PLY file of the C-alpha trace (Angstrom):
ply
format ascii 1.0
element vertex 149
property float x
property float y
property float z
element edge 148
property int vertex1
property int vertex2
end_header
60.26 -102.36 149.84
62.28 -103.77 152.59
63.20 -107.07 151.33
65.82 -105.74 148.75
64.02 -107.69 145.92
63.20 -105.80 142.68
59.58 -105.16 142.02
56.74 -102.53 141.35
54.68 -100.67 143.77
51.21 -99.62 142.57
49.23 -96.98 144.49
46.60 -94.07 143.98
47.27 -90.60 144.61
44.27 -88.58 145.63
44.11 -84.93 144.38
41.74 -82.60 146.29
41.07 -78.96 145.09
40.68 -76.17 147.52
37.36 -74.67 147.72
35.98 -77.28 145.10
34.30 -80.78 145.72
36.05 -82.41 142.82
38.51 -85.20 143.82
40.80 -86.66 141.23
42.84 -90.00 141.40
45.96 -90.71 139.65
47.38 -94.27 139.56
51.22 -94.34 140.58
53.44 -97.14 139.55
56.98 -97.12 141.14
59.64 -99.60 140.08
62.25 -100.44 142.62
65.52 -101.93 141.35
68.03 -103.93 143.41
70.90 -106.16 142.32
69.06 -109.67 142.19
70.21 -113.17 141.15
68.32 -116.32 140.15
70.06 -119.39 141.70
69.38 -122.64 139.97
69.07 -125.11 141.77
68.56 -123.25 145.19
70.22 -126.02 147.30
72.62 -128.92 146.87
72.72 -132.39 148.41
75.93 -134.46 147.78
74.40 -137.73 149.14
76.76 -140.51 150.17
80.22 -140.88 148.80
83.25 -142.89 149.61
85.78 -141.76 152.20
88.78 -139.94 150.98
87.00 -138.89 147.80
85.32 -135.79 146.58
82.22 -134.85 144.69
81.24 -131.70 142.73
77.88 -130.16 142.31
77.19 -127.11 140.08
74.60 -124.32 140.23
73.85 -121.51 137.70
73.65 -117.91 138.97
71.91 -115.39 136.64
71.73 -111.62 137.17
67.86 -111.02 136.70
68.15 -107.37 137.44
68.94 -104.12 135.51
72.03 -103.48 137.76
75.47 -105.02 138.24
75.56 -107.74 140.90
78.81 -108.13 142.96
78.46 -111.26 144.91
80.44 -112.91 147.66
80.03 -116.58 148.93
80.59 -117.37 152.65
79.68 -119.97 155.22
77.37 -119.04 158.03
79.19 -117.89 161.26
77.35 -120.30 163.48
78.33 -123.13 160.98
82.05 -122.46 161.21
82.48 -125.82 162.92
81.34 -128.85 160.79
78.40 -130.52 162.44
78.90 -134.42 162.14
77.07 -137.48 163.15
79.24 -139.95 164.90
79.52 -143.41 163.18
81.14 -144.93 166.33
81.12 -144.24 169.96
83.58 -141.55 170.75
84.86 -140.05 173.95
84.70 -136.25 174.53
88.50 -136.00 173.73
88.05 -137.92 170.46
85.25 -135.61 169.56
87.37 -132.48 170.08
90.20 -133.96 167.90
87.62 -134.69 165.25
86.47 -131.10 165.04
87.10 -129.94 161.53
86.29 -126.49 160.03
83.73 -126.28 157.36
86.49 -125.03 154.81
88.17 -128.30 155.12
85.14 -130.20 153.98
83.41 -127.83 151.56
84.80 -125.51 148.79
83.21 -122.89 146.52
84.56 -121.65 143.25
84.48 -118.79 142.36
83.99 -117.54 145.83
83.31 -113.84 144.59
82.62 -112.07 141.31
80.65 -109.58 139.31
77.63 -110.35 136.99
76.27 -107.84 134.38
72.74 -107.75 133.78
71.53 -110.98 132.11
74.86 -112.56 132.47
75.18 -116.08 134.15
77.97 -118.01 135.79
78.29 -121.50 136.92
79.52 -121.95 140.49
81.30 -125.24 141.59
80.65 -126.65 144.97
83.03 -129.49 146.21
82.62 -131.84 149.08
85.68 -133.77 150.44
84.46 -136.84 152.28
86.43 -138.42 155.08
86.68 -139.80 158.62
83.37 -141.91 158.09
81.14 -138.96 159.17
78.34 -137.01 157.74
78.75 -133.29 157.32
76.47 -130.35 156.97
77.13 -126.80 156.03
75.32 -123.67 154.93
76.64 -121.30 152.35
75.22 -117.84 151.77
75.67 -115.69 148.71
75.72 -111.95 149.63
74.87 -109.49 147.06
76.41 -105.90 147.57
73.32 -103.68 147.83
70.90 -106.66 147.62
69.63 -109.61 149.52
71.50 -112.69 150.78
70.71 -116.08 149.17
0 1
1 2
2 3
3 4
4 5
5 6
6 7
7 8
8 9
9 10
10 11
11 12
12 13
13 14
14 15
15 16
16 17
17 18
18 19
19 20
20 21
21 22
22 23
23 24
24 25
25 26
26 27
27 28
28 29
29 30
30 31
31 32
32 33
33 34
34 35
35 36
36 37
37 38
38 39
39 40
40 41
41 42
42 43
43 44
44 45
45 46
46 47
47 48
48 49
49 50
50 51
51 52
52 53
53 54
54 55
55 56
56 57
57 58
58 59
59 60
60 61
61 62
62 63
63 64
64 65
65 66
66 67
67 68
68 69
69 70
70 71
71 72
72 73
73 74
74 75
75 76
76 77
77 78
78 79
79 80
80 81
81 82
82 83
83 84
84 85
85 86
86 87
87 88
88 89
89 90
90 91
91 92
92 93
93 94
94 95
95 96
96 97
97 98
98 99
99 100
100 101
101 102
102 103
103 104
104 105
105 106
106 107
107 108
108 109
109 110
110 111
111 112
112 113
113 114
114 115
115 116
116 117
117 118
118 119
119 120
120 121
121 122
122 123
123 124
124 125
125 126
126 127
127 128
128 129
129 130
130 131
131 132
132 133
133 134
134 135
135 136
136 137
137 138
138 139
139 140
140 141
141 142
142 143
143 144
144 145
145 146
146 147
147 148
């Protein structure tokens, strides 16, 4: 399995005997375990909120694997500058001044941690609205030895 998701692989092993026409088959079942999480809900939309206010949304992460999950939240590299929709006509100089890093608009708590098998944790996402603009950001949860969510 190359996707780093836990699961089973089922196949058959053929056994041939030297100097004998008999062929035997044995079913093989292999279980592959990776540290995996279930994230509910899988995405967050903050909607519209007033300028200079904040809104919080929560997700629940559950360790659905048999292994300890060490996780770390980050924002995508290419999303390090917040994308925004202009609400008024702006000059190029004003656009440069309005450039805000994604960490000034969104926050994640806790940003990292460890979950034992079957354990759950609530993660808080905060959006700080301002400047009369729309913001977009993509957060990634990286699992040590597992996939990215």
